[in-house]
N, C-alpha and C positions, 0 to 999 in steps of 0.2 A: 483633578483629572477625573472624568467620568469612568465608572467601572460597570462591568456587565453584571446583571442580576441572574440568579439561577433559572428563573423563568421569565422569558422576554416576550414581547408581542410577536405575533406571527412574522417570520422573516419575509415571507412573500408580500405581506402587507407593507412592511418597511421598504422592501425593494421597489414596490409600486410607487410609494411616496417619493423615493429617490429618483425614479425614472421620470416622474413628471416635474422634477425640478425643485426638490427640497433645498432651500437656500440658506438655512441657518449656518452661521459660522461658528466653528468649534475651535478649541485650543488643543493642539496635539501634545502627546507625551514628550518628555524631555530627557530621555536617556542619553548618555554620552556616547553610545556605540555608534560609530560612523559608518558601519557596514551597510546600513539602509537609510542613511540620511542624517539621523541624529538631530538633536535640537528641537526647538518648538517653532511653530508657524501655523498659518491659516490652513484649514482643511482644503484639499483639492477636491471640490465637490464633483467635478467631472470624473475624477478617478474613483470616488466612492460609488457613483452611479454605474460606472463601467464594471466595478467589482461586483456589485449587486446583480447586474445583468448576467455576468458570467456564472455566478452561482445559481441563479434562477434557471438558466439554460441547461444546467447539469443536474437538475432536480426531477427529471422525468425518466420514465422507463426507456432503456436503450433498445436499439434495434440490432438484428443480426446482420453483419455486413461482410463476413468472410466469403471471398470468391476463390475457391480452390477446387482442384480436380476431385471427383468422387472416388472412393475406393471401398473395398469390402472389409469393414472392421472385424468381421468374423474370422479373418485370417490371423488374428492374434490368439486364437484359441490354443491353449497348451503352452503358451510362451510365459517366461518368467521375467517380470519387470522388477528391478531392484531399485528402490527409491531411497536416496540419501538426502534428507532435509537439512537445511542450514542448522536448525536447532529444534529438537523435539520438545523443548521447554516453552516454545512460543505458541499460544493457543491458535492464532491465525494459521500457522503452518500446519498444525495438527488437523485443523478443520479442512483445509484444502486436500491434505493427504488422505483423510478418511473418505472424502467424496471421490477422489481419484481411484482409490482402491475399490469402491463400490461399482464404479463404471467399468473398470478393468475386469472385474469378476463377472459382471453381467455378460461380457463378451467372451468369457472363458479363459482369460489370462490369470496368472497368479501374481499378486502384488506383494512384494516383500518390503516391509518398512524397516529401515535401519535406524534404530534409536540412538541418538547422540546428543551431546550438550553444546555443540556449536564450535568445535575447534578444528582447524585444518588437519591436525594429526588424526582426529577421529574420521574426518571425511576421507582422508587417504586410506585409512584402515578399512573403511566401508567399501571403497572401490576394490581393494584386495579381497574382501569377503565376497563381493559379488562375483569376482573372477573365480574364486574357489568353489562357489556354489553353481557355477555354470549358468549365470544369468544370460538372458537373451538381449537385455537392454538395461542400461544404467541411467537413472534420472538424477541429476543434481538440481535440487529444488530450492527455490525461494531465497536467493541471495548468496550462493556459494561462489567465491572468487576462484575461477578455474585456473588463473595464473599461479595460484599457490599449490596446485595439485598436478603440475605438469608431469612429474615422473610417474605418478599413479595413473594418470590418463594415458600415458604412453604404454603402460603395462596393459591397460584395458584394450588399447588399439592392437597391440601385439597378440592379445588373446582373441581378437576378432569380435569384441563386444562393443557395439556402438554406444555412445553417450549423448544424451540430450540435456540441455540446461533450460530450466523454466523460471520465469518471473525473476530475472536477475538483471537483464540489460534493458535500458531505456529503448523504447520503440524508435527505430531508425539508426541504432548503433549495433556494432558487432564486437567480436572478441579481438584480443591482441594477436599479433602475428605468431606468437608462441603457442597459444592455446587453440586458435581457430582450426588448424588442421586436425585436431584431436576431438572435435565436437561434430556430431553428425547433424544436429538441428537444434533449434532453440525456440522458446516462446517468450517474446518480449512483453513489456507492459508500459503503459503511459505514466510512469512515475512522476516525471516533471510536471505533467498536466495536473496530476493530483495535488502536487505540492503548491502549484499556482492557485488551485481552488481553495486550499487551506488558507493561504494568505489573503485571497480575495474575500473569503467569508469573514475573516477577522476584521478586515477593513470595513466591509459593509455593516457587520454586526455592531461595530463600535462607532460608526459614523465618521470614520477616518481618524481614530485616536487609539493607535495600537502601540503598546510597549510589550514585546513578546520575548519569551524564552523558548528557543527552538532546541529540541532534544534530538540528537542524531547518533548514529553508530557508523563511524567513518570507514570501518573495515568492510561494510556491506556495499557491494559495487554501486547500486543506484543512489546511495545516501548523499554523496557530495553534490551530485547534480540536482537532487531534490532541494537541498539547502540553498543552492545558488538560485534555483527557480523561485523559491519562496522570497528570498531577499530581493531578487530582480522585480518580482511582482509588487512587493511593498514599495520599492523605489519608484516604480512606474505609476502606481495608482494612489500612493500615499507617501509622498516624499518626506513628510515630517514624521512618519511612523518609524519606530526603531525596533531593533532586535538584537539579541545576543545568543550565541550558540554554545550548547553544552554537549560534549561528546561522551557517550557511555557505551562501551563495547557490549555486544549481545550477551556475552557470558556474564556480564555484571549487572544486567537490568534489575534483577530481583534484589540485589544488595546495595546498589548505588544510586539508582534514579531518584528514589524518594528523598534521600539526603541532599542530592545535588539540587533538586527542585526547591526543597525547603530553604537551603542556603541562598539560592538565587532570589527567592521571594523576600527573604528577610534582609538581604543586602540592598535590594532595590524595591521599595514600597510602591513604586509607580507601575510595576508589571501588572498587566491585566489579562494576558493570555499566555498559556503554556501550550506549545505546539509540538507534540511528539510526532516525528515523521512516520512512525509505524504505530498503529493503535494499541498493540499489545504492550507498548511502553506505558500506556495511559493508566494501566492498573496501578503501577508504582508511582507514576507522577501524581495521581489523585491522592495517594497517601502523603506525598510531600506537601501538596496544597493544604490538606487538612491539618498536618502537623504545623504548618506555618500560620494557621488561623485565618486562612484566606478563602475558605468555602463561602461562596456567594459573591466574592469579589474578583476571583480569577477563574476564567473559563478555559476549557480545552477544546481543541479541534485536531483531528488526525486523519489517518488514511488506512484503509484496508477493508473495513466493514465486518470485522469479527463480531459474531452474534453477541457474545458477552459484553462487548464494548458498546454495541448499539443499545443494549439494555440500559447502560449507564445514561444514555440520552433520555430514555423513557423514565428512569428514576429521577432525573432532573436535578442532580446535585452539582456536578462539576462538568461532566462531558456534555458538550453542546452541539457538536457537529462531527460527522465522520464521512470522509469521501469513501464510499463503498465500492468494492469490487465484488461481483457476484462469485462467491466461493465455488458454487457448482459450475458456473461458466468457466472459471479458471481450471477446474478439474477436467471439463470437457476439452478445453484447449490443450491441456497436457496430453490427454489420450489421443487427440487428433494427430499431433506430431509423433507421439510414440507409435501409434498405429501405422502411420505412413512409413516410418523407419523400419518397423518390424515386418511389414508386408511388401516393402520395396516400392510403395506408391510414391508419386512425386511429393516432396515435402513443401511446406510453405517456406520458401527460400529465405525471406527476410525475417521470419519468425513472428510477423505481425498477424495474430489471429483475430484482431479486432476486439479484444476484451475491453469492455467499456467501464466507465465510471458513473456513479450516481451519488449525489450529495444527499445525506440524511440529516435532518434537524428535527426539532419538535414538530414542525409542520407535517412531516411525512414518515417519521420513523415507525408509526403504527403499521405501515405497509409491510414491514419486515416480520410481522407476527408479534404475539404477546405470550411468552417472550420471543424475541427475534430468533429466526431459524435460518440456517444456511440455505442459500438459493431463493429466499423469499424476499419480495419487494422490488424485483427487477423485471417482472414479466417472465414469460417462458419462451420467447422467440428463439433462444439458442438451442433448446431441446429439439424442436422441429428442424432447425437449421442443420445441426450436426447429424441428426438421424437421416436427413435427406442426402447427406454426403456419405454416410457410413452404411446405411441399412439399419433396420431395427434389430435389437439383440434377440 
């Protein structure tokens, strides 16, 4: 079975060859996992071409598409925003929160960051601390399951403190009947679309020969949908490609991902891709690939666009692709809904702020800076777009 090399030819060049009808027939991987087809067979060349086209289309700077009523963001001056992240130990979450704090403070608000290690008990305690501090708004950020916090959310509602949830629900979905009445607004994200891009990239990169280990954290709300989207994409565009899923809770990433990856690679020498659904997992997954002696044979692709992980693409050892979200853009989207709630302006009802995705590989990762920096590599359309809605600070 072919394996990916740490430095491959230009993806865009490969995609072009596929698009004009590369017709070589390859033999697919033969893992026994039936969840994405299993077994061996001829490559679906049309599927490989479709996968390459999807990745190519997502490799350009996004545009600002939010169509929402304007309001005066200056109205948040003097307000206290109490932010409770899923886990302060995850670099991606830290980066988004740092950017959010910067924007809030530009407009005169106070941003309070509640440091925690990712347990519902801590999240509940954070809500109580926000109440005791007289916060004007509570933000549950980056994957907190609101259904596990219903009593605390009810206490916040009784205290008259609105709660918004960011980067937790797939775009087009909402909360359960239990938690929905306790949440003032949300910011959704295209998690499933990102997952499909990860799968499509591995299909195109391998020429239709994928045997993947998918790493997930099932307790994070979007995770199950992302895994389903990855497996559905593999089935559609590469029926003979295979995958297996490893679940590691967020609180165990630092201690368990490396060992799980090493075990998976040693037990199945055919694996050629490790696909962590969140890129901060990749730090530990890379350690497992190295420990298994698979550097240069097994590649990683993931989602989020954390600058430290984009640098791994530049370093060229194991990380080969990341579906990036502009961290600064996400921070602006958080402040947009926060500002609407705090000032009484109309909220974005469905939570879809139009936060986009962009694929980064060897071909274009230099656009993110050297080393990569938050907010770099996506263009700056969002800055002018939001300032037109809010007014300048």
